[in-house]
N, C-alpha and C positions, 0 to 999 in steps of 0.2 A: 652591557647593551645601553644602559642609561648614561653612562660617561660619554659613549661615543654620539649619543642623542644630544646631550647636553654641549658637547663641543661643535657639533655641527650647528646647532641653533646659536650658539654664541658667534661663530664665525659669520652666519648670515645676518645677525644682528648687527655686528660691527660693519660689515659690508654695506649694509643698508644705511646705517649711519654715516659712513664715509660718503656714499653717493650723495645724500642729502645735504651735508655740509659742502661738498665740492660744488653742487648745483647752486648753493646759496652764495658761495663765494666768486664762482665765475660770473654770476649775473651782477655783481655788485659794480657801482660806479667808480669804486676805489681800485678794483681790479683792472678796469679799462684804463685809468691813468697809470697804472704801474706798467702795465703792458706797453702804453704808448712811451712812457719813459725809457723801458727796456729797449723798445725798437730804435729811439733816437740814440741811446747809447751805443748799440750794436752797430748803426750806421756811421757813428762818429767814429768808432774803432776802425771800422773796415776803410772809410776815406780818408780820416785825419781831420775832416772837417764837417761840422753839421751844416745842412742846408740853410738857405737864407731865412726861410721861415722859421725854421726851428730854432736859430739864433734869436728871433725875437719872443719866441715861446720861453728860451731859457734865460733870457735877459732880465736880472733882478732889477734893473733900474726902470722898468715899465711904469706906467702911470698906475696901473692896479697894484702893484707891490709897495707904492708908496702910501697909498691909503689902507691896505689890508695887511694882516700879520702873514707873514711867509709860512708860519706852521699852522695856523688854525683858521686863516681868511677872516679873521674878526675885524671890523671896520676899525681903523686907528685914527687918531687926533693927530695933526702936524707936530704937536708938543709932546706926544707921547714917547717915553725912552723905554718903556716896558709894555708888553701887550696885556691889557687888562683882563683879557680872557684866560690866556694860557701862561702868562708870566714870562715869555720869552723877552731876553734884553734885545733891545733893537740897536744895530750898531750902523752909523752912516759910513758907507764904503770909502768916503773920502776923508773921513775922521782920522787922524793920526794918532789920537788919544781914546781908543775905545773904553767904554764904561763897563 
């Protein structure tokens, strides 16, 4: 009987932890961004082309990406070849010789 009680309490404990973790993850800003990316990719797979507004969101040559690291969004100087925050090596899309 003790083993059965221990198993039931363990299952309840794990279920409670799962619910708490899922609630924290589902409410995060990162989850919202991932869902938006997933929806854009699904739409692109179905139609073959993203919508005009989505193309602007996905375009890496926008003004924001020129000043911010694409990985961590840290502010970058025009002369930076590497992100000072995360260390990402920055490559110019028009550069034939990446560093």
